[in-house]
C-alpha positions in Angstrom: -5.6 -53.7 20.9 -6.6 -50.8 19.4 -7.0 -49.6 15.4 -3.8 -47.3 14.5 -5.6 -43.8 13.6 -4.6 -40.8 12.3 -4.5 -37.4 14.6 -8.0 -36.6 13.2 -9.4 -39.8 14.4 -10.0 -41.4 11.0 -8.6 -45.1 10.5 -5.1 -45.0 9.0 -5.8 -46.7 5.3 -3.2 -49.5 4.4 -1.0 -48.6 1.3 -1.8 -51.4 -1.4 -0.8 -51.8 -5.0 -2.3 -48.7 -7.4 -5.0 -50.8 -8.7 -6.5 -51.4 -5.2 -8.4 -48.8 -2.8 -7.1 -48.6 0.5 -9.3 -50.5 3.3 -9.0 -52.3 6.3 -7.6 -51.4 9.8 -3.9 -52.1 11.2 -3.8 -53.7 14.8 -1.0 -53.5 17.0 0.1 -54.6 20.2 1.7 -52.0 22.5 3.6 -53.1 25.8 5.0 -50.7 28.2 8.3 -51.9 29.3 9.7 -48.8 31.4 8.6 -45.7 32.8 11.6 -43.6 33.8 11.2 -40.2 35.6 14.0 -37.9 34.6 16.6 -36.4 37.3 16.8 -32.6 38.2 19.9 -32.3 35.9 18.2 -33.9 32.6 14.9 -31.4 33.6 17.5 -28.4 34.0 19.0 -29.5 30.8 15.9 -29.8 29.0 15.0 -26.1 30.2 18.0 -24.7 29.2 18.0 -26.3 25.8 16.2 -23.1 23.9 19.1 -21.2 25.0 21.9 -23.9 24.7 20.9 -25.3 21.2 21.6 -22.0 19.6 24.6 -21.4 21.2 25.8 -24.8 19.9 24.7 -24.0 16.5 26.3 -20.5 16.3 29.5 -22.1 15.1 28.1 -23.8 11.9 25.8 -20.6 11.4 28.9 -18.5 11.5 30.9 -20.6 9.1 27.7 -20.9 6.6 27.4 -17.0 6.7 31.3 -16.6 6.3 31.0 -19.1 3.3 28.0 -16.9 1.8 30.1 -13.5 2.2 32.8 -15.1 0.2 33.7 -12.9 -2.7 33.8 -14.9 -5.9 35.0 -14.3 -9.4 34.2 -16.6 -12.1 34.3 -16.5 -16.0 32.0 -18.0 -18.5 33.9 -18.7 -21.9 31.3 -19.3 -24.7 33.3 -21.0 -27.3 31.0 -22.1 -30.0 27.7 -23.6 -31.1 27.0 -26.3 -33.4 23.9 -27.1 -35.7 21.9 -24.0 -35.7 19.7 -23.6 -38.7 18.9 -21.0 -41.2 16.7 -18.1 -40.4 15.3 -17.1 -43.8 13.8 -18.6 -47.2 16.8 -17.4 -48.7 19.2 -19.4 -47.1 21.0 -17.2 -45.2 22.3 -18.4 -42.0 21.4 -17.3 -38.3 22.5 -14.0 -36.7 23.5 -15.6 -33.2 24.6 -14.6 -29.9 24.2 -16.0 -26.1 23.2 -14.2 -23.4 24.5 -15.3 -19.8 22.5 -14.4 -16.6 23.4 -14.8 -13.0 20.7 -13.7 -10.8 20.4 -9.7 -11.7 23.6 -9.8 -13.7 23.8 -10.2 -17.4 25.9 -10.1 -20.2 25.7 -10.7 -23.8 28.3 -12.1 -26.3 28.8 -10.4 -29.8 26.7 -11.0 -32.6 28.0 -13.4 -35.4 26.2 -13.4 -38.5 26.1 -15.8 -41.8 27.3 -18.7 -39.7 25.4 -22.1 -38.7 28.3 -23.1 -36.4 29.5 -19.8 -34.9 32.7 -19.5 -32.7 32.6 -16.9 -30.1 35.5 -17.6 -28.1 34.3 -14.8 -25.8 35.0 -15.0 -22.0 32.4 -12.9 -19.6 33.2 -12.2 -16.4 30.9 -12.0 -13.2 31.6 -11.1 -9.5 29.7 -11.0 -6.4 29.4 -13.2 -3.0 28.6 -16.6 -3.2 25.2 -15.9 -1.6 24.3 -13.7 -4.6 25.9 -16.2 -7.2 24.4 -19.2 -5.9 21.0 -18.1 -5.6 20.2 -19.2 -9.0 21.8 -21.1 -11.7 23.8 -19.7 -14.7 21.2 -19.3 -17.5 22.4 -19.3 -21.0 20.0 -18.0 -23.5 20.6 -18.8 -26.8 19.4 -15.6 -29.2 19.0 -15.8 -33.2 18.1 -12.7 -34.8 17.2 -10.9 -31.6 14.9 -13.5 -30.4 15.2 -16.0 -27.5 15.0 -19.2 -29.1 16.4 -21.7 -26.5 17.9 -21.8 -22.9 20.3 -24.3 -20.6 21.4 -24.0 -17.0 24.6 -24.7 -15.5 25.0 -25.0 -11.4 28.0 -23.1 -9.9 27.8 -25.1 -6.6 30.0 -28.0 -7.5 32.7 -25.5 -8.6 32.9 -23.8 -5.5 32.7 -26.4 -3.1 35.7 -27.3 -0.9 38.4 -29.6 -2.7 36.3 -29.5 -6.1 37.3 -28.6 -9.4 37.5 -25.0 -10.3 37.0 -25.4 -13.9 34.9 -27.7 -16.2 33.8 -27.6 -19.9 30.2 -28.2 -20.5 28.4 -29.2 -23.7 24.8 -28.1 -23.5 22.1 -29.4 -25.6 19.9 -26.4 -26.1 16.6 -27.1 -27.9 14.9 -24.2 -29.9 12.3 -23.9 -32.5 13.3 -23.1 -36.2 11.9 -19.7 -37.3 11.3 -21.1 -41.1 9.9 -24.7 -40.5 8.5 -23.9 -36.9 9.6 -27.4 -35.6 11.6 -28.4 -32.8 15.4 -28.5 -33.5 18.4 -29.0 -31.1 21.7 -27.4 -31.2 25.1 -27.9 -29.1 26.6 -24.9 -27.0 30.0 -25.5 -25.7 30.9 -23.1 -22.8 33.7 -23.2 -20.0 33.1 -22.2 -16.4 35.8 -21.5 -14.6 36.1 -20.0 -10.7 39.1 -17.5 -11.1 39.0 -16.4 -7.5 37.5 -17.0 -3.8 38.1 -14.6 -1.3 36.8 -14.9 2.0 35.8 -12.3 4.2 37.9 -10.4 6.7 36.8 -10.3 10.4 36.1 -6.5 9.9 33.8 -7.4 7.2 32.0 -10.2 9.2 31.7 -7.9 12.3 30.3 -5.0 10.2 27.5 -7.6 8.7 26.4 -8.6 11.9 26.7 -4.9 13.6 24.8 -3.3 10.5 21.3 -2.6 11.8 23.0 -0.7 14.6 25.9 1.0 13.0 23.8 2.0 9.7 22.0 5.3 11.5 25.4 6.3 12.9 27.0 5.6 9.3 24.4 7.7 8.0 24.8 10.6 10.7 28.5 10.5 9.6 27.9 10.9 5.6 25.1 13.3 6.1 27.0 16.2 4.5 27.1 14.1 1.5 23.9 12.7 1.8 22.7 16.9 1.8 24.9 17.5 -1.2 23.7 14.9 -3.1 20.1 15.9 -2.2 20.4 19.2 -3.0 21.8 18.2 -6.6 18.6 15.9 -7.0 16.3 18.8 -6.2 17.9 21.2 -8.6 15.7 22.3 -10.9 16.8 22.5 -14.1 15.3 24.5 -17.4 15.5 22.8 -21.0 14.3 24.2 -24.2 13.8 21.5 -26.9 13.9 23.0 -30.4 11.9 20.7 -32.6 13.6 21.0 -36.1 12.4 18.5 -38.7 12.1 14.9 -39.7 13.1 13.0 -42.5 12.2 9.8 -44.4 8.8 9.1 -42.2 6.6 6.3 -43.6 3.9 7.3 -45.8 0.6 6.2 -43.8 -2.1 7.8 -46.2 -3.3 5.9 -49.6 -1.6 8.9 -51.6 2.1 8.4 -50.1 2.0 10.9 -47.8 1.3 11.7 -44.0 0.2 14.6 -42.0 2.9 14.0 -39.1 2.7 15.6 -36.0 5.3 14.9 -32.7 4.7 14.5 -29.1 7.1 14.8 -26.2 6.7 13.1 -23.0 9.0 13.8 -19.7 7.6 12.4 -17.0 4.0 13.4 -16.1 4.6 16.6 -18.7 2.9 15.8 -22.2 3.3 18.4 -24.9 2.6 18.2 -28.5 3.5 20.1 -31.7 1.5 21.3 -34.8 0.4 19.0 -37.8 2.4 19.3 -40.9 -0.2 18.3 -43.5 0.8 16.1 -46.7 4.7 15.4 -46.2 7.0 12.7 -45.1 9.8 15.4 -44.4 8.2 18.2 -42.3 9.7 21.0 -40.5 8.5 22.6 -37.4 11.0 25.0 -35.8 9.1 24.8 -32.7 10.0 25.1 -29.0 9.0 23.1 -25.8 10.1 24.2 -22.4 10.6 21.7 -19.6 11.3 22.5 -15.9 12.1 19.5 -14.0 14.2 18.2 -11.1 17.4 16.5 -11.6 16.0 13.5 -9.8 13.0 13.2 -12.3 15.2 13.7 -15.3 17.3 10.8 -14.0 14.4 8.7 -13.6 12.7 9.6 -16.7 13.9 10.1 -20.2 12.5 12.3 -22.9 10.0 10.3 -25.0 9.6 11.4 -28.6 6.8 10.0 -30.8 5.6 11.0 -34.2 2.0 10.1 -35.4 -0.1 10.4 -38.6 -3.4 12.5 -38.0 -6.3 10.7 -39.2 -9.7 12.6 -39.0 -11.9 9.7 -39.0 -9.6 6.6 -37.6 -7.3 6.2 -35.0 -3.9 8.0 -35.4 -0.9 6.0 -37.0 2.3 5.6 -34.8 4.9 6.7 -37.2 7.9 6.1 -35.0 9.6 7.0 -31.7 12.7 7.7 -29.9 14.4 8.4 -26.7 16.6 11.0 -25.3 18.3 10.9 -22.1 18.5 14.4 -20.7 20.4 13.8 -17.9 23.7 13.4 -19.9 22.9 17.2 -20.8 22.9 18.5 -17.2 26.6 19.3 -17.0 27.6 19.5 -20.4 28.8 23.2 -21.1 27.7 22.8 -24.9 24.2 22.4 -23.9 24.5 25.5 -21.7 25.8 27.8 -24.2 25.1 27.0 -27.8 22.7 23.7 -27.5 23.3 20.5 -28.5 22.1 18.8 -32.1 20.4 15.5 -32.1 19.6 13.6 -35.2 17.5 10.6 -34.0 16.6 7.3 -35.5 12.6 6.7 -35.2 11.9 2.8 -34.4 8.6 2.0 -35.5 6.4 -0.7 -33.7 7.3 -3.6 -35.6 9.0 -2.3 -39.0 12.4 -1.4 -37.6 13.9 2.0 -38.6 11.1 4.5 -39.9 12.8 7.6 -40.3 14.9 10.3 -38.1 14.1 13.5 -36.5 16.1 16.6 -35.6 16.3 18.4 -32.7 18.3 20.8 -30.3 18.3 21.0 -26.6 19.4 24.0 -24.6 19.8 24.1 -20.7 18.3 27.5 -20.0 19.4 27.4 -16.2 19.7 25.6 -13.1 18.0 26.7 -9.5 19.5 25.0 -6.5 17.1 24.5 -3.6 17.1 26.1 -0.6 18.0 25.2 2.8 14.2 25.3 3.9 13.0 23.1 1.1 16.1 20.5 1.5 14.7 20.1 5.2 11.0 19.7 4.2 12.0 17.1 1.4 14.1 15.3 4.2 11.1 15.4 6.7 8.6 14.5 3.6 10.4 11.3 3.0 10.3 10.5 6.4 6.7 10.9 6.6 6.2 8.9 3.5 7.8 6.0 4.9 6.0 6.3 8.2 2.6 6.9 6.6 3.1 4.0 4.3 3.7 2.1 7.3 1.0 3.1 9.3 -1.8 3.3 6.6 -0.6 -0.5 5.3 -0.8 -2.1 8.7 -3.8 -0.3 9.7 -5.9 -1.1 6.5 -4.0 -3.4 4.5 -5.4 -4.2 1.0 -4.3 -7.9 1.1 -5.1 -9.2 4.4 -8.1 -10.8 6.2 -8.5 -10.3 10.0 -6.8 -13.6 10.8 -3.7 -12.7 8.7 -3.4 -9.1 10.7 -3.4 -11.2 13.8 -0.5 -13.2 12.8 1.4 -10.3 11.8 3.3 -8.7 14.7 3.6 -5.4 13.2 0.0 -5.2 12.1 -1.0 -6.2 15.8 1.3 -3.5 17.4 -0.7 -1.1 15.2 -4.1 -2.4 16.5 -2.8 -2.1 20.1 -1.6 1.5 19.6 -4.8 2.1 18.1 -6.7 0.9 21.3 -4.4 2.1 23.9 -5.9 3.2 27.0 -3.7 6.1 27.2 -5.6 9.0 25.4 -2.6 10.8 24.4 -1.3 8.1 22.3 -4.7 7.1 20.9 -5.0 10.9 20.0 -1.8 11.0 18.3 -2.0 8.1 16.5 -5.7 8.9 14.9 -4.8 12.4 14.2 -1.5 11.4 12.1 -3.8 8.4 10.5 -6.4 11.0 9.4 -3.8 13.5 8.1 -2.4 10.5 6.1 -5.8 9.4 4.7 -7.3 12.9 3.8 -4.8 13.1 1.1 -7.3 10.6 -0.7 -10.3 11.5 0.8 -11.6 8.0 -0.2 -15.2 7.4 1.0 -14.7 3.6 2.4 -11.6 4.7 4.4 -13.3 7.9 5.8 -16.2 5.5 6.9 -13.5 2.8 8.4 -11.7 5.6 10.0 -15.0 6.8 11.9 -15.8 3.3 12.9 -12.4 2.4 13.9 -11.8 5.4 16.0 -15.0 4.4 18.0 -14.3 0.9 17.9 -10.9 1.1 19.4 -12.4 3.2 21.9 -14.6 0.4 23.1 -11.6 -2.0 23.5 -9.4 0.8 25.4 -12.6 1.1 27.7 -12.5 -2.6 28.3 -8.5 -2.2 29.1 -9.2 0.7 31.3 -12.0 -1.1 33.2 -9.4 -3.8 33.7 -6.8 -1.7 34.9 -9.0 0.2 37.1 -10.5 -2.7 39.0 -6.9 -3.7 39.3 -5.9 -0.7 40.9 -8.8 -0.5 43.2 -7.9 -3.7 44.4 -4.3 -2.9 45.3 -5.3 0.4 47.1 -7.9 -1.0 49.1 -6.7 -4.7 49.7 -3.1 -4.7 49.5 -2.4 -1.4 50.9 -1.9 -1.0 54.7 -2.9 2.7 54.4 -6.6 3.3 54.7 -6.4 6.5 52.4 -4.0 4.5 50.0 -7.0 5.3 47.1 -6.5 9.2 47.5 -2.8 8.7 46.6 -2.5 5.8 44.5 -6.1 5.3 43.1 -6.9 5.3 39.5 -6.4 8.4 37.8 -5.0 10.2 40.7 -2.2 12.4 40.0 -3.5 12.7 35.9 -4.3 16.1 34.9 -8.2 15.9 34.3 -8.3 19.2 31.8 -5.6 17.7 29.5 -7.1 14.3 29.7 -10.5 15.9 28.8 -9.2 18.1 26.0 -7.8 15.3 24.3 -11.2 13.4 24.6 -12.6 16.6 22.9 -9.9 16.4 20.4 -10.7 12.6 19.5 -14.3 13.7 19.0 -13.4 16.8 16.9 -11.4 14.0 14.7 -14.4 11.8 14.3 -16.4 14.6 13.4 -13.9 16.2 10.7 -14.1 13.0 9.2 -17.7 13.0 9.1 -18.1 16.4 7.7 -15.5 15.4 4.8 -17.4 11.9 4.3 -20.1 13.7 1.5 -17.5 15.2 -0.1 -15.1 11.9 -0.5 -14.0 10.4 -3.8 -14.7 6.7 -4.8 -12.2 4.5 -6.5 -13.1 3.6 -9.8 -12.0 0.0 -10.6 -12.3 0.1 -14.3 -9.9 3.3 -14.5 -7.8 2.5 -11.0 -8.1 6.1 -10.1 -9.7 7.9 -7.4 -13.1 9.7 -9.0 -14.0 13.3 -7.3 -16.5 14.4 -9.8 -19.5 13.5 -7.6 -17.7 15.3 -4.6 -17.0 18.3 -6.5 -20.4 19.0 -8.1 -22.0 18.6 -4.5 -19.4 20.6 -3.2 -19.9 23.4 -6.0 -23.6 23.3 -5.4 -23.6 23.9 -1.3 -21.0 26.1 -1.8 -22.9 28.2 -4.2 -26.0 27.9 -2.2 -23.9 29.4 0.7 -22.6 32.1 -1.2 -26.3 32.9 -2.5 -27.6 32.9 0.9 -24.6 35.5 2.0 -25.6 37.7 -1.0 -29.3 37.7 0.1 -28.4 38.8 3.8 -26.3 41.5 2.5 -28.7 42.6 0.2 -31.5 42.7 2.8 -29.1 44.7 5.5 -28.6 47.0 2.6 -32.1 47.3 2.3 -32.8 47.8 5.7 -30.3 50.3 6.6 -31.3 52.3 3.5 -34.9 52.5 4.9 -33.8 53.7 8.3 -34.6 57.6 9.2 -31.5 59.7 9.8 -31.7 62.9 12.1 -29.4 64.9 9.8 -31.6 64.7 7.0 -35.3 66.3 6.8 -38.3 64.1 7.4 -39.8 64.6 3.8 -36.6 64.2 2.2 -36.2 60.9 4.1 -39.6 59.5 3.1 -38.9 60.1 -0.7 -35.3 58.4 -0.4 -36.4 55.8 1.5 -39.5 54.9 -1.0 -37.3 55.3 -3.9 -34.3 53.0 -2.4 -37.2 50.3 -1.9 -38.8 50.6 -5.3 -35.6 50.2 -7.1 -33.7 47.6 -4.8 -34.3 44.2 -6.5 -36.4 41.3 -4.5 -34.1 39.0 -2.9 -34.1 35.4 -4.7 -36.1 32.8 -3.1 -34.1 30.3 -0.5 -32.6 27.2 -1.8 -34.0 24.0 -0.7 -32.4 20.8 -0.8 -33.8 17.6 -2.8 -35.7 15.3 -1.2 -34.6 12.3 -3.2 -31.2 10.4 -1.7 -28.1 10.1 -3.7 -27.4 6.1 -4.3 -23.6 6.6 -3.4 -22.7 6.6 0.0 -26.1 6.8 1.8 -26.0 10.9 1.7 -28.5 13.5 0.5 -27.8 14.6 -3.0 -29.0 18.5 -3.3 -30.1 19.9 -6.6 -28.1 22.8 -8.0 -30.2 25.7 -7.7 -27.7 28.5 -7.9 -27.6 31.2 -10.5 -30.9 29.7 -11.5 -31.7 33.4 -13.4 -28.4 32.5 -15.6 -28.9 28.8 -16.0 -25.2 28.3 -15.2 -24.0 25.1 -13.4 -21.9 26.2 -10.6 -18.2 25.2 -10.7 -15.4 24.4 -8.2 -14.0 21.7 -5.9 -13.4 20.9 -2.1 -9.5 21.0 -2.5 -9.3 24.6 -4.3 -11.9 26.2 -1.9 -9.9 24.7 1.0 -6.8 25.9 0.0 -8.2 29.3 -0.7 -9.7 29.7 2.6 -6.8 28.6 4.4 -4.0 31.1 2.6 -6.5 33.8 2.4 -4.5 35.2 -0.8 -5.7 38.4 -1.8 -8.6 38.5 0.9 -8.9 41.3 3.5 -10.2 40.2 7.2 -13.9 40.8 6.6 -13.9 38.6 3.3 -12.0 35.8 5.1 -14.6 35.8 7.7 -17.1 35.5 5.1 -15.5 32.8 3.2 -15.2 30.9 6.7 -18.9 31.2 7.1 -19.7 29.9 3.3 -17.0 27.0 3.9 -18.9 26.1 7.2 -22.2 26.5 5.8 -21.4 24.1 2.8 -19.8 21.6 5.0 -22.5 21.4 7.6 -25.5 21.4 4.9 -25.1 17.5 4.3 -25.5 16.9 8.2 -28.5 19.4 8.7 -30.2 17.9 5.7 -29.7 14.0 5.9 -32.7 11.8 6.3 -33.2 10.9 10.0 -33.0 7.1 9.4 -29.4 7.4 7.9 -27.5 4.9 9.9 -24.2 6.9 10.2 -26.2 9.7 11.3 -28.1 7.5 14.1 -24.6 6.5 15.2 -23.1 9.9 15.5 -26.2 11.2 17.2 -26.0 8.1 19.8 -22.3 9.2 20.2 -23.2 12.8 21.0 -25.9 12.1 23.2 -23.4 9.8 25.1 -20.9 12.5 25.0 -23.2 15.0 26.6 -24.9 12.5 29.3 -21.3 11.5 30.2 -20.6 15.0 30.9 -23.4 15.7 32.8 -23.0 12.4 34.6 -19.4 13.7 35.7 -20.9 16.7 37.2 -23.8 14.8 39.0 -21.2 12.3 40.3 -18.7 15.2 41.6 -21.6 16.7 43.1 -22.6 13.8 45.5 -18.7 13.2 46.0 -18.4 16.8 46.8 -21.2 16.8 49.4 -20.4 13.5 50.8 -17.0 15.4 51.5 -18.7 18.5 52.8 -21.0 16.5 55.2 -17.9 14.4 56.4 -16.2 17.9 57.3 -19.2 19.6 59.0 -19.6 16.5 61.3 -16.0 16.7 62.3 -16.2 20.1 62.7 -19.4 20.7 64.1 -20.5 23.1 61.9 -23.2 23.6 59.4 -23.1 22.4 55.8 -22.0 25.1 53.2 -23.2 23.6 50.2 -23.0 26.9 47.9 -19.5 27.6 48.7 -17.7 24.3 49.2 -20.4 22.0 46.5 -21.9 24.3 44.2 -19.3 26.7 43.6 -16.5 24.4 42.9 -18.4 23.1 40.1 -18.9 26.3 38.4 -15.3 27.8 38.5 -13.8 24.3 38.0 -11.7 24.1 41.1 -13.1 20.6 41.8 -10.6 19.4 38.6 -7.7 19.2 41.0 -9.2 17.2 43.6 -8.7 13.3 44.3 -12.4 12.8 44.1 -12.6 14.4 40.7 -9.5 12.4 39.2 -11.1 9.0 40.4 -14.6 9.9 39.1 -13.5 11.1 35.8 -11.6 7.9 35.3 -14.9 6.2 35.9 -16.6 7.9 33.8 -14.1 7.6 30.8 -14.7 3.9 31.0 -18.4 4.4 31.2 -18.0 6.5 27.8 -15.5 4.2 26.2 -18.1 1.3 26.6 -20.9 3.2 25.4 -19.4 3.2 21.9 -20.4 -0.5 21.4 -22.5 -0.1 18.7 -19.9 1.0 16.7 -17.5 -1.6 17.7 -20.1 -4.4 16.2 -19.9 -2.7 12.8 -16.2 -3.3 12.7 -17.0 -6.9 12.5 -17.3 -8.8 9.4 -18.8 -7.1 6.4 -21.3 -5.0 8.5 -19.5 -2.0 7.5 -21.1 -2.3 4.0 -24.3 -1.1 5.8 -22.9 2.3 5.7 -21.4 2.6 2.3 -22.1 1.4 -1.2 -18.3 1.9 -2.7 -16.2 -1.2 -3.0 -13.5 -2.1 0.1 -10.2 -0.5 -0.6 -6.8 -0.9 1.3 -3.4 0.4 0.9 -0.2 -1.1 -0.4 3.4 -1.2 1.1 4.0 1.8 -0.5 0.9 3.4 0.6 -1.3 3.6 -2.7 -4.9 3.0 -2.3 -6.1 0.2 -4.3 -9.2 -2.3 -4.2 -9.1 -4.8 -1.2 -7.8 -8.1 -2.2 -7.1 -10.2 0.9 -7.1 -13.7 -1.2 -5.0 -12.2 -4.2 -1.2 -12.6 -5.2 0.2 -10.7 -2.3 -1.4 -12.7 0.4 -0.6 -16.2 -1.9 3.1 -15.1 -1.7 3.1 -14.5 1.8 1.5 -17.8 2.5 3.8 -19.8 -0.2 7.0 -18.0 1.4 5.7 -18.9 5.0 5.7 -22.9 3.8 9.0 -22.8 1.9 10.8 -21.1 4.9 9.4 -23.7 7.5 11.6 -25.4 9.4 9.3 -28.4 9.3 9.4 -28.7 5.5 12.8 -27.2 4.9 14.7 -30.5 5.4 12.3 -32.4 3.1 12.5 -29.8 0.4 16.3 -29.7 0.3 16.5 -33.7 0.4 13.4 -35.3 -1.4 13.2 -32.6 -4.3 15.6 -31.7 -6.9 17.8 -28.3 -7.2 16.0 -27.5 -10.1 12.6 -27.9 -8.6 13.7 -25.7 -5.6 14.8 -22.9 -7.9 11.4 -23.4 -10.0 9.7 -22.2 -6.8 12.1 -19.5 -5.7 12.0 -18.1 -9.5 7.9 -18.3 -9.0 8.1 -16.5 -5.8 10.6 -14.0 -7.3 8.7 -13.3 -10.4 5.4 -12.6 -8.2 7.2 -10.1 -5.9 8.3 -8.4 -9.2 4.8 -8.5 -10.6 3.2 -6.9 -7.2 5.8 -3.9 -8.0 5.2 -3.5 -11.4 1.4 -4.2 -11.7 0.4 -1.4 -9.2 1.9 1.0 -11.5 -0.9 0.6 -13.9 -4.0 0.1 -11.3 -6.7 -0.4 -14.0 -5.3 -3.7 -15.0 -3.5 -4.7 -11.8 -6.1 -6.8 -10.3 -6.4 -8.8 -13.7 -2.6 -9.1 -14.0 -2.1 -10.2 -10.2 -4.5 -12.9 -10.5 -3.2 -14.4 -13.4 0.3 -14.2 -12.1 -1.5 -16.2 -9.0 -2.6 -18.8 -11.1 0.7 -19.2 -13.0 2.5 -19.9 -9.5 -0.3 -22.2 -8.3 0.2 -24.3 -11.4 4.2 -24.2 -10.8 3.5 -25.5 -7.2 1.2 -28.3 -8.4 3.6 -29.7 -11.0 6.5 -29.7 -8.2 4.8 -30.7 -5.3 2.5 -34.0 -5.7 1.2 -36.9 -4.2 4.0 -39.0 -5.2 7.0 -36.7 -4.1 5.7 -35.2 -1.1 4.7 -36.2 2.5 1.0 -35.8 3.5 2.0 -32.9 5.8 3.6 -31.1 3.0 0.9 -31.9 0.8 -2.0 -31.0 3.2 -0.3 -27.7 3.9 0.2 -26.8 0.2 -3.2 -28.2 -1.1 -5.7 -28.1 2.1 -8.9 -27.9 -0.2 -7.8 -31.1 -2.4 -7.0 -32.9 1.0 -10.6 -31.9 2.3 -12.1 -33.5 -1.2 -10.2 -36.5 -1.1 -11.1 -37.1 2.3 -14.7 -36.5 1.7 -14.7 -38.8 -1.3 -13.0 -41.5 0.8 -15.4 -41.1 3.5 -18.1 -41.2 0.9 -16.9 -44.6 -0.9 -16.2 -46.1 2.5 -20.0 -45.3 3.6 -20.8 -46.8 -0.1 -19.0 -50.2 0.7 -20.2 -50.6 4.1 -23.8 -50.1 3.1 -23.2 -52.7 0.2 -21.5 -55.1 2.7 -24.8 -54.6 5.0 -26.7 -55.2 2.4 -25.1 -58.5 1.0 -25.0 -59.8 4.6 -28.8 -60.8 5.1 -28.4 -62.7 1.9 -25.6 -64.7 3.1 -27.5 -65.4 6.3 -30.8 -66.7 4.3 -28.4 -68.9 2.4 
């Protein structure tokens, strides 16, 4: 006889009326009447249930899939509307139309003007699979004077149910706001929805749907010639010439009834503008603008034409804008010969038509890409897909460490990064560094260094486990006493190749560190990467290196001019050397670093002391200097050598002049020390291993020890690398070296990595864009919400206890959130504000749909865990208060 309790151990409160608080305990008597042990057949059936149950459900799933793939054609006959109000003070009737939307499909009826009871009688047809058409109800939007005034919904599912009616009339009440009185009104919309055909899929279509993931690559290869032809057309570069002639009837933006108009042209990322024509509303330009774009870019971006009135003191006023789709002119023969004339109407931001602009467009030429460019574009597309996948799952902007551990793709990337195989780790981190060096962002470079060495520690633990298991196998389970010579840890692997890979990983780490002072910082105000500090620091260091080269060259010239020559008389030599010394200018003083520390990134900022005599500030960027050095355009061999020396000196300058207490420098010095110590340890251990082998050989042969020839000399000429002793010893030393990176691993935990940088944490989106870290933002919220809605534990409850409208509200909220994620990051400066606002909106929808009254405790706790914790805390606090009150009343009762 025990009180009934929840899983958490708290007593289960009794449900009473709404005016009473929960209280008391429930006592239940349990009686065990039978204990039955399952038979072997029942146990076998239980074990096979995970395999049998999906097979039993296969016909049901196949039928559901066949139904979802059924092709449906239905029509919406918008007949009439009743009771529309007037839309202007003069009594003119509304100009009404109806937009019908089914998922992504949308059509609109014609507009009927001057009628309060418009009769359209227009039938709109929609086609698609039932899965697409039933994903959302039919939306009918009442449009009055181009503005949405009201909406109504119709469920299509009853009309496609087996044995149901295929046509139905609906009289929908649509609530809307009167544009004159600003008060709610109601109109009636009469429509007819009819399902005209339902065509189930053929067995070939069903089979193809099942095999599509496997057949897709084969189909792509089959259509490869067509893909290449389409790609060749997309990459064709078209040259357009736009002749801006004139504009007519522009708005008078000045107080004197005139304007000072000028035009701007925007095509993709290319922006151009015309001259200003003063004091006119009918300007004439006759100016030409040339654009070179690929066909792909032209299709995606129309030509934007905007006219403004120039103001000297105030912001320029917008006079109107228009768009022109240049893709229509690519294959137009008239555009290639005489050009196409346009008279485009200008639409103002809120005033309608504000004039027109005249222009002509000519297609100058079209240049098709070469096969090399086609191949490079294909490879670049594959590379971008792989890069986006790797950088997102390695450094996602929207996930915490626990969310990473729950995602199998992120776990896969983490396991590859911590692989015991040095070749796998080397290839992964090489690709990752190439992927992030494009942005060269400070936080990501710092995380690369810590991640490279941190995963080295994890791989060392895995190597130790595998090595111990290998030693156990060759010493305990193998009958051969010399089994470790053939099958020991590391035996059979190339020591030289593995050592080269370890050195390569060290070079990757030092490359990232050398780039760290010249990294960019993410600016949350603009949503862009700022290279201003990096370019300024590079310009100073590069100018310093070039100045030192000039000083050394001048010093060499002075020294060579002062040397005596055997071909000239001594007296002449003396005079010439004196003259040369007196006329040669004294080299400028050496440049010294500034003693103060930069507050950005913990690196020593250097004074820009180059060109002190002229007082000019050096200009340049790291990217341009690196490109000039790599290409070597217009440089001779000795000039390239000098350029390499200057670049190398500029790269090393922050390292050589960094303060000794710099945390990252201390870790890197530790790593370099450990690397050199373990190289020495390898040689020491190999010396004793070869010495032991030589002692055994000399003892068996009865000869003396030959230490120089058999121990020391193999260490010098590298012959010991091919011995089994070296392979096992190298495997052990690798483990020691990997474990020595534990200090790096500690700083990858939590927020300790902020000790190395003052920049804000960043991450990558699924598209490979670098953005601020937002692990609790909209993306993570949507992943969690989709997991709740798709959970089998709550799927039945959501479908049975909640209305179709509520489920649709949740699906729409998730879809709008995903759409917001796609569009928000196109404007990075406002993305965080927009996504957080959308998250709050979706959370409000969730609170309205899932409440205490209509949801189970499990579902409510899953959706609002923080609210449940607060309620439990308040309940426990109230129970403690009541217990204290009863305890205070007990002594008074006993006294009475």
